[in-house]
DRENMIFI-150181 format. One record per residue (C-alpha): residue in one letter; x, y, z; residue number from 1. Coordinates in Angstrom, 3 decimals. Layout:
BEGIN
+------+----------+----------+----------+-----+
: type :       xx :       yy :       zz : seq :
+------+----------+----------+----------+-----+
:    A :        X :        Y :        Z : NUM :
...
+------+----------+----------+----------+-----+
***
This chain:
BEGIN
+------+----------+----------+----------+-----+
: type :       xx :       yy :       zz : seq :
+------+----------+----------+----------+-----+
:    X :  -14.341 :  -15.515 :   11.808 :   1 :
:    X :  -12.451 :  -12.256 :   11.947 :   2 :
:    X :   -9.356 :  -11.543 :    9.898 :   3 :
:    X :   -6.918 :   -8.643 :    9.869 :   4 :
:    X :   -5.737 :   -7.338 :    6.498 :   5 :
:    X :   -2.501 :   -5.348 :    6.238 :   6 :
:    X :   -2.541 :   -3.586 :    2.864 :   7 :
:    X :    0.285 :   -1.707 :    1.133 :   8 :
:    X :   -0.625 :    0.617 :   -1.747 :   9 :
:    X :    2.283 :    2.048 :   -3.751 :  10 :
:    X :    2.652 :    4.120 :   -6.909 :  11 :
:    X :    3.494 :    2.007 :   -9.945 :  12 :
:    X :    7.262 :    1.811 :  -10.443 :  13 :
:    X :    6.963 :    3.168 :  -13.993 :  14 :
:    X :    5.322 :    6.386 :  -12.744 :  15 :
:    X :    6.898 :    9.433 :  -11.174 :  16 :
:    X :    6.289 :    9.732 :   -7.420 :  17 :
:    X :    6.259 :   13.503 :   -6.691 :  18 :
:    X :    6.005 :   13.012 :   -2.909 :  19 :
:    X :    8.923 :   10.614 :   -2.967 :  20 :
:    X :   10.963 :   13.029 :   -5.091 :  21 :
:    X :   10.268 :   15.876 :   -2.646 :  22 :
:    X :   11.343 :   13.741 :    0.317 :  23 :
:    X :   14.461 :   12.554 :   -1.540 :  24 :
:    X :   15.368 :   16.189 :   -2.226 :  25 :
:    X :   14.704 :   17.139 :    1.416 :  26 :
:    X :   16.929 :   14.320 :    2.653 :  27 :
:    X :   19.716 :   15.484 :    0.360 :  28 :
:    X :   19.375 :   19.022 :    1.775 :  29 :
:    X :   19.673 :   17.574 :    5.297 :  30 :
:    X :   22.975 :   15.943 :    4.431 :  31 :
:    X :   21.425 :   12.509 :    3.927 :  32 :
:    X :   22.142 :   12.207 :    0.200 :  33 :
:    X :   22.903 :    8.503 :    0.575 :  34 :
:    X :   19.148 :    7.911 :    1.081 :  35 :
:    X :   17.767 :    7.781 :   -2.443 :  36 :
:    X :   14.754 :    6.831 :   -4.545 :  37 :
:    X :   12.140 :    7.386 :   -1.854 :  38 :
:    X :    8.666 :    6.153 :   -2.817 :  39 :
:    X :    5.675 :    7.048 :   -0.688 :  40 :
:    X :    2.531 :    4.958 :   -0.443 :  41 :
:    X :   -0.239 :    4.069 :    1.968 :  42 :
:    X :   -0.525 :    1.421 :    4.664 :  43 :
:    X :   -4.093 :    0.367 :    5.439 :  44 :
:    X :   -5.225 :   -2.010 :    8.181 :  45 :
:    X :   -8.755 :   -3.341 :    8.337 :  46 :
:    X :  -10.796 :   -6.103 :    9.941 :  47 :
:    X :  -12.792 :   -8.511 :    7.809 :  48 :
:    X :  -15.656 :  -10.679 :    8.990 :  49 :
:    X :  -15.829 :  -13.782 :    6.776 :  50 :
:    X :  -16.593 :  -17.482 :    7.057 :  51 :
:    X :  -13.237 :  -18.505 :    5.507 :  52 :
:    X :   -9.826 :  -17.084 :    4.744 :  53 :
:    X :  -10.522 :  -17.407 :    1.011 :  54 :
:    X :  -13.754 :  -15.406 :    1.373 :  55 :
:    X :  -11.916 :  -12.736 :    3.387 :  56 :
:    X :   -9.212 :  -12.583 :    0.712 :  57 :
:    X :  -11.829 :  -12.022 :   -1.995 :  58 :
:    X :  -13.438 :   -9.200 :    0.012 :  59 :
:    X :  -10.126 :   -7.439 :    0.610 :  60 :
:    X :   -9.152 :   -7.858 :   -3.042 :  61 :
:    X :  -12.455 :   -6.261 :   -4.102 :  62 :
:    X :  -12.006 :   -3.358 :   -1.667 :  63 :
:    X :   -8.473 :   -2.744 :   -2.933 :  64 :
:    X :   -9.451 :   -2.834 :   -6.601 :  65 :
:    X :  -12.613 :   -0.739 :   -6.266 :  66 :
:    X :  -11.800 :    1.780 :   -3.516 :  67 :
:    X :   -8.437 :    1.612 :   -1.754 :  68 :
:    X :   -6.166 :    1.874 :   -4.796 :  69 :
:    X :   -6.214 :    3.463 :   -8.226 :  70 :
:    X :   -5.204 :    0.637 :  -10.610 :  71 :
:    X :   -4.078 :    3.144 :  -13.247 :  72 :
:    X :   -1.449 :    4.646 :  -10.934 :  73 :
:    X :   -0.996 :    2.262 :   -7.990 :  74 :
:    X :   -0.346 :   -1.358 :   -7.150 :  75 :
:    X :   -1.264 :   -3.128 :   -3.935 :  76 :
:    X :   -0.496 :   -6.248 :   -1.977 :  77 :
:    X :   -1.796 :   -7.480 :    1.337 :  78 :
:    X :   -1.418 :  -10.082 :    4.028 :  79 :
:    X :   -4.292 :  -11.646 :    5.876 :  80 :
:    X :   -4.174 :  -13.144 :    9.358 :  81 :
:    X :   -6.771 :  -14.523 :   11.730 :  82 :
:    X :   -7.678 :  -12.252 :   14.595 :  83 :
+------+----------+----------+----------+-----+
***
């Protein structure tokens, strides 16, 4: 079976997000000061071949923990759907 994983990787809330700060500052300079606290992350989509949804979930979890995110600085969550 094939599954599609939609993964969101974001900086931990306790950490400074320099990209988000730069964008927040840029928005303020554009007259959009009401848009605040921008945080910038990554959106990753991938296909998983697995014999069950639980097996696919385990594979995606492993990929996120070992490669797609840095657990010291980032958190992740994902959704999984059948393709």
